[in-house]
N, C-alpha and C positions, 0 to 999 in steps of 0.2 A: 859303239860308236858306230851312225849306219854311215855307209858309204854310196856315194852318187855319181856314176862312170860321164862320161860326156856326151852317150846316146839320152840320156835324162834331163837336160837341162832345161827341155820347150816347157816349158808351164802345159800341166795336163788340165783338160776340158772339164771337170770334176765337178757334180751336184752333190746339194748339202742333202741331206734329206731327211733334215730338218722344216723345212720351209717347200712351200710357202704354208703360211698358215694367218690365224687369225688372234693376237695378243689382247686380245680385249672380248675377247668370249669362254665362258669357262664350261665346266659340267655343275649342272644340280641333280642331285642325286638324290630320290628317292625310293620307298620299301616296295624290294621287289623288283626293281629296273636290272633290266638284263644288257649288257653291256659288252662291245665288243671291240676290238683293235681297233677300229676310227675314233672308239671315247675316249680310248687312253692315249690313241697321238692325242687328241684333242685338249687335255689336260697336258699332254708334255708340253705344247706347243706353247701354251698360255703362259708358264711360266718360263718356259726357253727364251722368246722370243722379248717377253717384257724385259728381263735381263738384258738382250742385249739392247735393247731400246734405252734400260737407262744406261749400262754401260756406254752407248756414243753418244746420248746426248749431255750426259749429265759428268761423266770421268772426261772422255776424248779419243785420241788413239793416238797409239807409239807404243816405243820398248818401254815396259813398265819395269822388267829385271834381266839382267844378263844377255844374252844372243849376242856378246862381241863376237866381228868376224873377223881370224887373223892369218898369219900365210903360217905354212909349213913347210920347209923348202928339204926337200931327199936327196941327197948326194949317189945312192947305191939302192937301186938306177934314179938318174937326176930327173927329176920330179918336181911337181908345185901343187903341194893343197891348200885349199880352205876350209878351218875349220870354224864351224859356227858351235857356240856356248850354246847348252843350257840356257833357256829363259822361258821368258812369259809377255808373250804384246797383247793388244785388243788393235783389232782392224776397223775400218772408219764405220762398219754396218755394228759395231760390240761387238763381237764373236772373239771370245778367249783363245788366243792360238799358244800352246802349250808345247814347249819342245821340251821332251822329260832329259834326252841323252846330246852326246857330242853328236853333229854331223859334219858330213869329211862330204867334199866336189875335189874330185880329182881333173885336175888342169891339164896336166902332162900334154895328153895328144890335143886338147881343142883345138889348135891351129889347123886339125887333119880334117875339121866336122863342117859341114855345112853350116853352122851356125859361124863360123868366125867372117863366114863373108858377109852376113849382117850386119860384124859389128865394121862402126867408123870410129877415128882420130877421135882422140880428146879435142874440145877447144877451149882455151882459155880466154880473157877479156885481154887485147893487147898485144897480139899476136899477126905480126907481119903478113896481108893483106897476098903478097904475094908468092909465100909458103900456103897458104890455104890453098889458092889456086892450082897449086900444084900438084897434081891428083899421086895420093902415094909416096907424096915426101915422107908423111910420119907412119912411121912403122906398126908405132902402136894402137891398141883397139883397146877401147873403152868396156866397163860392163859392170853392170849395178845385180847386188845379190838383193833377190827379193825373196820375203819370206810371204805366204798363203793361206790360206785357213784350208784345210781337206776336212772332208768325216766320208768313213766309208764301214761299209757294213761287213758285220763282222761275226763268230761262235752260229755257224748251223748248227741246228737243230733237227729234230726231226718233224713234219709236218702233216698233218691231214687234210687230205688230197681228194679232189671227188673222182670220180669212177675213169678208169683212160684216160687219165691226166700222164702229163711225159713224166718220167721218171724225175727226173731234175727237180719238178713241183714238190717231191717229195722232202725237200730239206729246205728252211727258212733262216734268215738269219735272224738273230737272236738279239745281236748286241748294234747298236753306231756310237763309232769310234769317232772323237774333237780330234782330227789329226791335223796334220801340216804339211810344207814341202816347201823345202829352201834350193830354190834354183837362179841360175843367171837367165837378164835378159838384157837384150842390146837397147834398150832405150827404159831410161828412168816410169814407175808408174805417175800415173796419174796424181798430183796434190791431193792428200789426204783429205784438205780443208777445204772441196769441195762438198764435204758431206755435214760437214760442222758447222759451227756460228764462228766465224773468225774477226774477231774483233780490230786485227793487225788490217786487215782493209778496210777500215774504215776509219777517217781525216776528220770526217765530220757527219754530224752536231760535236762541239766544245766538250760535254759536257760525259763522262765516263756512262753516266748513269741511260743518257738521253741514247749515243751512240750502241750498248745491249738491249735498249730496246726494238731502233732500229733495227737488228739483229734479228731479234725477235719477231720482231712484225713482218718481215722480210724472211721467211725463212729459204735458202738456197735449193731446195729441192723437194720433193713431195715426199711424205714421209714413210707413207708404206712401199717406199723400196727399202726398210728395213726390215717386211716380214715378207711382201710382195711374190718373192721366188729367188732362186738362188742368184748371185750377182759374185764378181770377181773384186774384190776392195786388198792388193796385194799392198805389202808395206816394202817396202828399199829398207835396207840393214846398211849397204854398204857401198862403195864404189872403188873400183879399184882400175888401172890400167894397165897392160898386159903389152908383152912384147916377143916375137918371135926369136927360136936359137937356132940357127945352122941353115945350110944351103946344102940342102935341099933341109927343108924348118922338120929339126928335131921335139923340140919341146914348146913350152912358152914360160914365160918367165917374169914377176914381177916388175914392172916400169916407176917406181916411187912408191910408195908408202898406203898402206890401206887406208880409207877413209870411213872410219865410222859416226861420225858428225852429222853425219846429213841425213839422218835418220831421224824421224818423228821421235819425242818422249812423250811418258806420259808418270812424271813422279804423282806420287804419293800424297794425298790434300794436306800432311802431317810436315813434310818437306816443306812444298808448298807454304803453307803456314809458319813455321821457323825462316823460311828463305825471306819473309814479308816482315816480321817481327822484330827479326836479329836475337829470336831467344829461343834456348831448345824447349817443348813443349811436350815432349815423346819421353822424358824422361827424366833423371837427377839437376838442376842447372848444372850449367857448366861455369865456368872461373866468369867474374865478375867483369866488364871491361875494362881497360885508359880513358877515362872520360874530363873532362872539365866539368869543373863544380860548379865555381862562380866567381867572383871579381871587386872586385873592391878599393879605396885610394886612400891615401891620408895625407897631409903638406908634413915633412919631417922642418923640424930647427936649421938644416941647411939651408931653405929654402927650394927643394924638388920634391917632386909629387912621386909619393912609393902607391905602386902600382900590383896590387899583390893580387895573384892568379893563383884560385886552390883547387886541384886535382885528385882523383881518387883515389891514386898511386904516387909515388915519391919520380920524379922528371928525371932520361940517362941528362946529365950532363952534356955528353957530349954531344947531345942531340941537338943542342941550348945554343940557335945564333940569331942573328940580326932578321934573315926572312923568316923566320921561323916563328917568330915570337914579333904583333907589330901592335903597337899604340894609335891610336887617334882619337884626336878631343876635337868637338862643336864650338868652330869659331863663330859667333854669330853676325862679327861684322862682312856687311854685304858683298857678294862675287869671294867668298873664302871656302864656307862651308868646315868639311871637314878636312882638320888639318893632321901631318903626322911629326909631330914633337921628337928634339934631337932627343937621344934618350942614351944614359952614362955609363949606363951598367945592369946587365941583365943576369939574375943568378937563381939558380935550384933551390930550396928547402926542402925541406921535408914532408911536407904539406901541398906543395906548389912550386912558382915561380915568384918571382919579384922583378920589378922594373922599375927603376931611376929613372923619372925627366924630370929635364932641367924646366925649370920655371915652376909660381905658383899658377892655379886654376882660380878662379871665381868661382864662387858658391855656386851652386847648380847648374856645372859646366856636365854636358851628357859627354861621357867616354865610351870607349870598345876596345874591346882587345880582340884582334887577328891569331889564333891557333893554327898550325899545318900540321895537319893528319894526313894529308899526300903529297906526294911528288918528291923530291929530292930535300927536302929540309921537314919531313916530316918529323914531327915529336916522337920519342919512343920511352918510355918505362924504365926503371932496373931490370924489371923481367922480362924486355924485348916486345913489348905489346904497343903496337904503333896508334898515335889519337884516334880515340873512335869518338870526334861529337860531344857534344854535350851529354851529361849523365838526364838519363831519360829521352834520349835517340833511343833509336832499334837501327844498331846496325850489324850484318851480317858478320860472324864471326872471323875474325881473320882480316877484317877491310877497314880503312881507314878512312876517316872523316873532317875533314875541315870544322873549328869552333868559334862562334863569333859572340862574344860576352858581352852585354851593354849595359852600363850602371847608368848615375848621377854623382857627382863628386856634391855634396852637401858640406860647408864649412860647420864644422860641430863650437857652438860658445863656450 
């Protein structure tokens, strides 16, 4: 675990040795070619900068794995640390940021640093204006945990130097390390969507393809920013509020929970596909969902209509209530329309549900059955799975969805 003290909270102005460069020019080799350091740098930059361009424009920005921020409270001596777990993120310029180990930020003496004076109290919607105007009324201070890309030079080796050169020139760094920096900031970093094509920012035109086309034809920034030089693109990981302890102040403590939910997230394409389709695509299929299959109706000798609903699994009888299963039929009488008849009985069967409806229907009567898969009256099967719509619908695992089954009752000769 690496530890950073309060003196290192201010981000450094560091440069990325991999930029600037041109991702659209590569070497052309020929027999007898003399290659120098600049040629090899051009070779590396071609692939590195194209990879970053691909990440930024086709994948996005955010945490891809790990990087949870949590608190560690110590008692002897009393103190507070923030622990950032290992993980991987991609910043808004497509740079991969790998944190290989836990990073510890010691906040115990933060209130005694100049950084504390830069912090402001948290503001929340609905705060009383009088309290906001009263300067210093709130002792809490809000800070943001921020992750940034850093690159550094390492592995110095002997080098050929010109005559009379400085002795320091006898060593040159032979490696560039893609590193990181975890620090605190007084203000949240700029929205990374400024470098992205954010479709949520558009409400028109109405069609999805048309909105995407609008974003692509009107990019939000000059593409050359991705390879034009060093640029900051910090990612916010978490936000927290701190409170000073003691008079005079001895240390700081957390004033509430750490919020990791403020960060941008970058799920894998596989996870997005699973979520969109409601089907696990990256392995063996999971258990089938509990869904409605079909509906039919028949006239009994008693003069009642028996509506039969088929489900993919037996229904839990305890969840079968009047609000959970409703029947409606179409009455063509002017100003009547869909009508809910009197139901004399509802019962479960090994294959679904039967509903006894008072009164016979005429031939070619259109009807529907509404099954609840959400709310207080959701239907469950005998395994405790909630109704997930109709067979063929894609519903995320563990989610419920109402089902509506339509059919037409025909008198059989």
